[in-house]
C-alpha positions in Angstrom: 95.7 95.3 70.2 93.5 95.7 67.2 93.1 92.2 66.2 92.5 91.3 69.9 90.0 94.0 70.3 87.9 93.1 67.3 87.9 89.2 68.2 86.8 90.4 71.6 84.1 93.0 70.2 82.8 90.1 68.2 82.8 87.5 70.7 81.4 89.3 73.4 79.7 92.5 71.9 81.8 94.9 74.1 85.3 95.6 75.0 86.4 95.5 78.6 89.7 97.0 79.5 90.8 93.7 81.6 89.8 91.2 78.7 92.0 93.4 76.4 95.1 92.8 78.7 94.6 89.2 78.9 94.3 89.2 75.0 97.6 90.8 74.5 99.4 88.7 77.3 99.8 91.4 79.9 97.4 89.7 82.4 97.0 86.0 83.1 93.5 84.4 83.7 95.1 83.1 87.2 96.2 86.7 88.0 92.8 88.4 86.9 91.0 85.7 89.3 93.5 86.5 92.1 92.5 89.9 91.9 88.8 89.1 91.6 88.8 86.9 94.7 91.0 89.9 96.7 93.9 88.1 97.0 95.7 90.9 95.0 95.0 94.4 96.4 94.9 96.1 92.9 94.9 95.0 89.5 98.0 97.1 88.3 100.2 95.0 90.8 99.8 91.7 88.7 99.7 93.4 84.9 103.4 92.5 83.3 103.3 95.7 81.4 105.1 99.2 83.0 102.6 102.0 83.9 103.3 104.0 81.2 102.7 101.6 78.3 99.7 100.3 80.2 98.2 104.1 79.9 99.0 104.4 76.3 97.0 101.1 75.8 94.2 102.2 77.9 94.0 105.6 76.2 94.3 104.0 72.8 91.1 101.4 73.5 89.2 104.5 74.3 90.1 106.2 71.4 89.3 103.8 68.9 86.1 102.7 70.7 85.1 106.3 70.3 86.0 106.4 66.7 84.2 103.2 66.0 80.9 104.5 67.5 81.2 102.2 70.7 79.2 103.5 73.5 81.0 104.0 77.2 79.5 102.1 79.9 80.4 102.4 83.4 81.0 99.0 84.9 81.5 98.1 88.7 84.2 95.3 89.7 82.7 93.4 92.5 84.8 90.7 94.2 84.0 87.2 93.9 83.7 84.4 96.8 81.6 83.9 99.9 82.7 86.9 101.9 80.7 90.1 101.5 81.3 91.6 98.0 83.6 94.9 98.0 84.4 96.8 95.1 88.0 96.2 93.6 90.8 98.5 92.9 92.7 98.7 89.6 95.4 101.2 90.4 97.8 101.5 93.3 96.5 105.4 93.7 93.1 104.6 93.6 92.3 107.9 91.6 88.6 108.1 90.6 89.6 108.8 87.2 92.2 106.0 86.8 89.5 103.8 88.1 86.4 104.7 85.8 89.2 104.4 82.8 90.1 100.9 83.7 86.3 100.0 84.6 84.7 101.4 81.5 83.5 99.1 79.0 83.0 99.9 75.4 79.7 98.3 73.9 78.3 97.9 70.6 75.3 100.5 69.8 71.8 99.0 69.6 71.1 98.2 66.0 67.6 99.6 66.4 69.2 102.9 67.5 
């Protein structure tokens, strides 16, 4: 995961858990797009990693990001398409703490700070 995270941080300037999942092969781009278009009720349904490993990967990303001085940034994921935009769910449970964990991006600090 560290190589994937380093590459994403270099390319985008931030880390998003969904990008890491795609980078490690646990989420296909097609399944991600289906979720964004509301064809999948929650993201965990299409992730090809068991929930224990998924949780461990998320916690590792959060810990490593904090240790590298990245700034957490709450992000709202809205659906794509012509229908009215709705907030997407990441987990089956819909637990707010779990949803926040999935949706938080980690951003490089501003060089002027």
